[in-house]
VEXROMI-333536 format. One line per field, with one value per residue (C-alpha): residue number from 1; residue in three letters; y, x, z. Coordinates in steps of 0.001 Angstrom, whole numbers, m for minus. Each point is the difference from the previous one (the first is absolute). Example, Ala and Ser with C-alpha at 12.3 -4.5 7.8 and 13.67 -1.06 7.14 Angstrom:
BEGIN
num: [1, 2]
residu: [ALA, SER]
yy: [m4500, 3440]
xx: [12300, 1370]
zz: [7800, m660]
This chain:
BEGIN
num: [1, 2, 3, 4, 5, 6, 7, 8, 9, 10, 11, 12, 13, 14, 15, 16, 17, 18, 19, 20, 21, 22, 23, 24, 25, 26, 27, 28, 29, 30, 31, 32, 33, 34, 35, 36, 37, 38, 39, 40, 41, 42, 43, 44, 45, 46, 47, 48, 49, 50, 51, 52, 53, 54, 55, 56, 57, 58, 59, 60, 61, 62, 63, 64, 65, 66, 67, 68, 69, 70, 71, 72, 73, 74, 75, 76, 77, 78, 79, 80, 81, 82, 83, 84, 85, 86]
residu: [MET, GLU, PHE, LEU, GLY, ILE, SER, LEU, THR, GLU, TRP, ILE, GLY, TYR, LEU, SER, SER, PHE, PHE, VAL, ALA, ILE, SER, PHE, PHE, MET, LYS, ASN, ILE, ILE, LYS, LEU, ARG, VAL, VAL, ASN, SER, LEU, GLY, CYS, ILE, PHE, PHE, ILE, VAL, TYR, GLY, VAL, LEU, ILE, ASP, SER, TRP, PRO, VAL, ILE, ILE, THR, ASN, ALA, VAL, ILE, VAL, CYS, VAL, ASN, PHE, TYR, TYR, LEU, PHE, ILE, ASN, ARG, LYS, PRO, HIS, ARG, VAL, LYS, ALA, ASP, GLU, VAL, GLN, PRO]
yy: [88517, 3383, 1536, 3771, 244, m2258, m3433, m3162, m442, 3421, m694, m3148, 2063, 2578, m2742, m1572, 3280, 611, m3318, 332, 3592, m900, m2844, 2505, 1608, m3237, m675, m3712, m1807, m2862, 2357, 1971, m3119, m1175, 3377, 486, m3467, 868, 3129, m1979, m2609, 2787, 1376, m3420, 41, 3575, m1053, m2819, 2376, 2520, m2751, 1272, m2685, 2317, 761, m3680, m1308, 2656, m441, m3802, 77, 2297, m2328, m2949, 1877, 945, m3591, m1267, 2270, m554, m3788, m1596, 2105, 951, 1464, m175, 3187, 2084, 1353, 3504, 360, 1986, m2741, m2733, m1240, m895]
xx: [70480, 1624, 2421, 494, m2106, 2358, m1036, 1854, 1049, 1642, 1745, 1506, 1157, 1620, 1629, 1358, 1468, 1517, 1879, 1239, 1162, 1727, 1854, 1839, 1600, 1597, 3702, m148, m1156, m1578, m2129, m840, m1280, m2010, m1682, m546, m1572, m2337, m1082, m487, m2102, m2218, m164, m1126, m2812, m819, m26, m2419, m2280, m96, 6, 3137, 2008, 2920, 513, m286, 2328, 2691, 234, m157, 2993, 1911, m741, 1282, 3204, 535, m680, 2502, 2772, m838, m255, 1192, 2878, 1680, 3415, 2673, 632, 2661, 2807, 1240, 3664, 742, m1563, 2349, 2425, 3564]
zz: [89691, 577, 2453, 84, m3135, m1953, m1223, 1012, m3626, m43, 3327, m1507, m2978, 2293, 2076, m3178, m1165, 3425, 61, m3578, 621, 3278, m1717, m2212, 3053, 1194, m455, 808, m3146, 1958, 2114, m3147, m1772, 3029, 554, m3731, m227, 2853, m1855, m3205, 1791, 1322, m3553, m1251, 2582, m1052, m3662, 786, 1909, m2859, m2656, m1741, m1776, m871, 3720, 930, m2719, 408, 3754, m205, m2355, 2384, 2950, m2046, m891, 3653, 1068, m2562, 1251, 3675, m11, m3247, m1315, 3270, m607, 2676, 1929, m1703, 2123, m743, m869, 3160, 2156, m1216, 2637, m1148]
């Protein structure tokens, strides 16, 4: 299946790259990890489609790390020194 002369597999690869790249522009660490995880999940699908274990394993590890920090090891929100009320 193709769209604009590009295969579905390639579109998934481009979508993956887009989400991972966009995540690096985010200031909020939670949003960064969610968007990055989305990109990595698309990369896992891409890796399956192109039968590339290095792509699958690397991105699966990154998703697990993101999951760990998002849901298991949640740190309380830090307050900046200038935000502290006397």
